[in-house]
Every structure is written in structure tokens, then in C-alpha cells.
N, C-alpha and C positions, 0 to 999 in steps of 0.2 A: 504494500500500500504506500503510495507516495505521500509526501509530507502534507500537501494541501488537503488531501482526502482525510488524513488522520486528524488534522486540526479541525476540519469541518465536522467530523464525526464526534470529536470530543466536545466541540461547541454545541452541537445539536443535542448530545446527551445531557450536558449541563443545563442548557436552556430548557429542554423538555422536562427535566426534573424540577427546575425552578417553576415552570408553568404549572405542574401538578401541585406543588406546595402552595403556589399563589392561589389557585382555585380553592384550596381548602382553607386558607388563612386570610384571604383578601377582605372578606366581610368583617373580620375581627380587627384587622390592623389598619384599615383605611382611615380611621379617625385619629390615629396618632399624628402629632405634628410632624410635618416634613416627610411623611410616609412616601409620597410619590417622588420626592426629591431623592430619598435614599434608594428607592427602587430603581430610579433612573441611573443613579451613580453605580449601583451594583451591576446593572446590565452593561454599562460602559466598561466597568472593570472586567466583566466577564469576557468582553469582546476585544479589548485592546491587546494587540500583540506584545506590547512592551511590558504589560503586567502579567500576561499569560494566566489570567484568572480562571478561564475555563479549564485549563489543564490542571491547575492547582486544586480546584474544586473536584474535578473528576478523580484525580489520583489520590487525594487525601480523604475524600468522603464517599463519593459515589461508587467508585470501583470496589472498595472493600465491602460496602453494603451489598452491592449486586453479587459479588462472589460468595458472601456469607449466606445469602438468601436465594441462590441460583436455582436449586432444586424446587423450592416452593414456588418461585416465580414461573418456572417452566410448567409446573402443574397448573397454575392459574391460567397461563396463556393457552395451554392445551385444552382446558375446560372451556374457556371462552371461545376458542376456535370451533370446538364441537357444537356448542350451543348456537353459534352463528350459522353453521352449516345446517343444523336442524331447523332453525328459524327460516332461513332462505328457502329450503326445500318445502317446508310446510306452507309458505306464503308466496309461492311462485306466481299464482294468478294475480294477487294484489300487486306484486312487484311489477309485473308486466303492464297492468292497468296504469299504475303510477308512472311508469316509464313512457307509455303512449300519451298519457295526459300531459306530462311534462314536455314531451316533444312537440305536442300541439301548441302549448303555451309559448314555447320558444319560437315556433314557426310564426305564430301571430305577432309576437314581439318583434321578430325580424321584419315582418311585413310593415308593421307600424313604424319602425325605425327607418326603413327604406322610404316610406311615404314622407317622413319628416326630412330626411336627407335629400331626397330627389322628388320633390312634390310634382304631381302631374304625370310622372313617368310610371307606367304600369308594368309590372313584371309579367312577362308572358312565357309560359312554358308551351311547348309545341302542341299540347292538347287543348289549350284554351280556345273557346269559341268566341270569335269576334262578333260584336253586335253589328246592326246595320250601319251603313255609313251615315255620318251626321250631315245635316243640311249644310250646303256650301262646299262639301267635299267634291272633288272632281271624279268623274267616271273614267273608264279606260280611254274613251275617245277624246278626253280633254275637256268636255263640256260638263257643266254642272247639271245635276239631276233636275233642278228647278227649271232649267231652260228647255227641257224636252217637251 
């Protein structure tokens, strides 16, 4: 593993564990004075290459914890994976419905955005049926239909 990938992995592990702790403690700690300033300073310390904070946190705290609890964490991940497989297989119909529904919403949103970005321009797929020509449009002979 090259150095950049190793540093990125350590930073990701440190930031991920920080995020888990933050979810559990944020509601209790947010009212402390300067909480958000300290949180920001911690995140800067974590990411700065000169301080190497992520590596220090990982090597001194996170890695020993993960090694000590590896077998239990593997059991938990295996259990969660099995439960997720059961859930997905039992709810296949609902998942397909939600997927189709979501895709229709995305198609409608795309159409609406195209109308905003390019007003008046209609998107035509080859199968669209064109309406009758509008008044004032010329026929093939070059004359307008009103003049016939």
C-alpha cells in the first residue's frame, strides 16, 4: 500500500470513529462553551500533516481497541450482514417498487430542470407523436395552410 492510501485510510478510520462518538455525544456536549470551536480545532489537528493527528489517534487508541475487540466486532458485522440479506430478500417487491418510483421522480425532475434551463425546447424521443402543425407554419410547398 502506498503512503497516500495508508494516510487516507488512517484519516478515514479516525474521522469515522470521531463521527460515531459525535453522534452519541453531540446532544450532550453542544451546550458547552466553545464546543464547536474545539470540535473544529480537533478536526484541523486530525487532518494537518504537520501534526499527524490522525495517525497518533489511530495508533495510540483506535488500533489497540479494534485489535482487542476484533472477534466480537467480526461477529457483529456478520450478524448485521445476514440480517440485511434476509431483509432485502424478504422485501424484494417493495424495493423494486421504490426503485421504479424513485426513477420516475428523477425523470420528472430532469424534465423540469430541462424546461427551466432550455425553456420552449421540447425533448423528443423518436417515438413521440407530433401534434398538428400550428397556424402560420408552412407546408411542404412553401405556402401557409391558411392561404389554401
